[in-house]
N, C-alpha and C positions, 0 to 999 in steps of 0.2 A: 498488575498480574496477580495470580492467585497465590503463588508461593514465592518465598525469597530465593529459592534455588532457580526457579524459572526466570525471575527478574534478573538474577546475577548472570545467567547464561545469555540472556538477550542483551543486557548491557555490555557484556564482554564482546559479543559478536559485533554490536554496533561500533564499539571502540576500535576493533580490528579493521572494520570497513573504513572508518574515518581515517585511521592512520595509513592504510594502504592507499586510499584516494589522495591524501595530502601529499604523498610522495610524488604522484604524477602532477598534481596541481602546482607544485613548487617550480616546475619547469615552464609554467604558463604565466608569465608576468602579466599584470593588468595595468591599464592606463585609464584613468578617470572611471574606474569601476567596471570596465568592459574587458573581458578576457581577449587575449591576442594570440592564443595558441592555434596551430593549424587545425582547421575543421571547426573552429568556434566563431560564430558570427556575432556582430553587435546586436544589441537588443534594447531592453528598457533601461539598462544601466542601473542607476541608483534609485529609481522610482520605488517607493514603498508600496506594498500590497494594501489593498483596501482591508480594513480591520473592523470586525463586528464583535462586540462584547457579547458573551453568551450568558443568558440568565434562565434558569440557574446554571451554574458551571457544571461541567460533565465530570463523571467519575473515571477519569483517565480515558483517552481515546486510542483504541487499538486499530481502527480502520474507518475510512470514509467511503461513501458511495453517493452518486448523483442519480436519482431515480427517474422514472418516466415523466414525472411532472416537473423535473428540475429541482426537486427538494433534496437538500443535502442530509443524508442519514449518517449517524455516527454509531459505530459499534463500540460499546464501552465495557468497563469492568462490571457493570450491573444492568446490562440489557441494551436495547436499541433505542436511540433518540433521534427525533426529527428536529432540524434547525430551520426556523423560518427566516424571512428576510430581515427581521428586526433583531435576530439573535436569540429569540425565545426557543428553549429546548423542551420538548414534550416526549413522553414515552410512546413507543410504537409497539403494539402487541402486549402480551402479558408476561413475556419471559424476563427474568432477572438474572439470566446466565451471564457468565464472564465470557464475552465474545472476543477471545484473544486473537483468533484469526478471523478476519471479516473482509469481504469483498463482494462484488456484484458485476453483472454485465452492464457496462455504462449505458445510461439512458433507458434502462428497463427496470422492472420490479423484481427481477430474478436476483436473489442474494444467496451467498454461501457463507457459512461461519463454522468455527470450531472453538474449542476452549474447555470450559469447566462449568458444571451445573451450579446454578445459583441457589440461594436458601430455600426457594419454593419448589425446586425441582427434585424429582425422584430418579432421574436418569443416572446411569453409570458415569463415572469419571475416568477418562475424558470423553468429550462429546462426539468425537469422530468428525464426520462431515454432515452438517445439517443444511437444508435448502429451503428457501421460501420463494414462491412465485407470486406473492401478493404484497411485496414491499415490506416484509417482516411482520405482518399481522399474524401469520401462522407459520409454523416450521415443521418440516418433516425430517426425522432421523434417516438420512439417506444411506450411510455406510460407515463402517469402522467404529461404531459406538463402543465405548469402553476400551478402545485399542489405540487411537491416534489423537494427538493434540497438535493440529496444524498451527504453527507459529506464523506462517505467512500464506496467503491465498491469492490467486488471481483467476478470473474466469471470463469467457466471452459468451457464456450461456450454454455452450456445449462442452468445450474443453475446460477442465479445471486442473490447475497446477498448484500443488501445495508443498511446503517444506514441513516435514513431519517432526522437526525438532531434534532428531537423533541421527538417522541414516542418510538423509538427503531428500530429494524431491520424489513425489508420487504424481502420476499423471492419469487423469480420467478423460475419456473422450465421449462419455455418455452422461454428462451432467453430474457426475459424482457417484454414480451407482457402482461402478467397478473401477479398479485401479491397476496400473502397471508401474514398475520402477522407472524413475527418471534418473537424472545425473546425481552423483553423490557429492552435491555441493550444499553448503550452509547458506541459505538465503535470508538476509534480513528483511527484504521485501521483494515482491514479484510484480510483473506487469505483463499483460498480453496486448499486442497490437496486430495489425494486419501483416507485419513483417516477422512476427514470431514472439518468443518468450524472452523477457528481460529479467535478470536476477542480479540483485545487489549482494555481492559475496565478499569474503575477506580479500579476494584478488581484485576487487573493484567491480564495475558494471560488466556483466557478461550477457551474451546474446545467443539464443538458440533458434534454429530454423527447423528443428525436428521435434517440436512440441515438448521441449524440456529434457530430452534424453542426452544431449551433448551441448556444450557451450564453448564459445570463444570469447576472449576478452575484447571489450570495445575500447580500442586504443585512443580514440579521440574524445572519450567521455570526460566531462569534468568530475571533480571529486564529489560524489553524491553520498547522502546518508539515508535516502529513501527514494523509491520510484513508484509510479503508477501509470496506467495507460488507458487509452481508448483505441478504437479502430485505427485512427489516423495519426496518433501522436503518443510519444512517451514523455512524461514530465518527471522531474526530480527536484528534490531540495538539496542544495549543495552544502558542503562543510563550511562554505563562505557565507551561508545564510540566505543566498539568492535562490530563486526558482530558475530552473533550466528546462528547455523543451527541445525536442527533435522529432523529425518525421521518420528518420532512418538510422539514427545513431552515429552517422558520419559527420553531420553538421549540427551544432548546438547553439541555441540562443540563450543568453542570460536575460532573465526577465525580472519580475518584482522582487524586492527585498522582503524576506519574511523574518529572518532571525532563526529561531528554533521552532520546530513543529513536531507533533506526535504522529500525524497521519496525513495522507494525501489522496485526493481523488481527481480524476480528469473528466471534464464534461466534453472536451474536444480539443482541437489544436489551439483554439483561441482562449480557452478558459479552463482553469483548474482551481481546486480549493485545497487549502491546508488548514490544520486545526491544532490547537492545544486544548486543554480542558477549559480554558477561560476565553479563548478567542478563535473566531473563524476568519481566515484570510481568503479573499478572492484574488486570484492570480490571473494576470493577463500580460 
């Protein structure tokens, strides 16, 4: 992240989420690596995720996206990078901005981002909401330039939900052009599925059916440290290092073991990706 103050705030928020989640996880004993709490189904157990070493390594990963061609894109501290099947990372477009908030409509080339201008940029700081409809080759300053630094973003292509880093969520229903206030929650990460908006907060995983304007706690959720979604599924990385997935938030499956990750993206119910600066994980 661009500043030590932003890094501290984000780290503190993540720590709160982990602590809050671990409190509920403690009541869910595991047997042979598979959770047995009500609403949690068996899954892949202790199977490790497929790991692909990244060359060259990334400059911190703020977000991931799976585009229309199935390519994994990584929003980093110094611009957008594409990751091929062998783990080679290459720049996408000309921007070297710090893409602190980064997301996209799964399976499409529509991306949204926020953050801070890079060394080659003359844009005001922060970047507000920027949008690309060509997979990150070019970007448009859509709204809130010089006003808002979204720390977390999620979109389905029309609806955009973002945590503004200070007051709570903002919601756009026209692709990021105009905004209305959402719930006053601090979201470490956000996801959009066909069943609504999912927010990872200091109270744990929460769910909204009114486009992020109000939330209820997901009682059966495992202890998660990040979430991401597609139309049919929400995935998360747990404090236990495992990937978890659900269609509706009521029943969860424990999947591949990851360990730690910096970002997560969902290709569908059957596949998701997580990443650190050095490694891409394929989850199933």
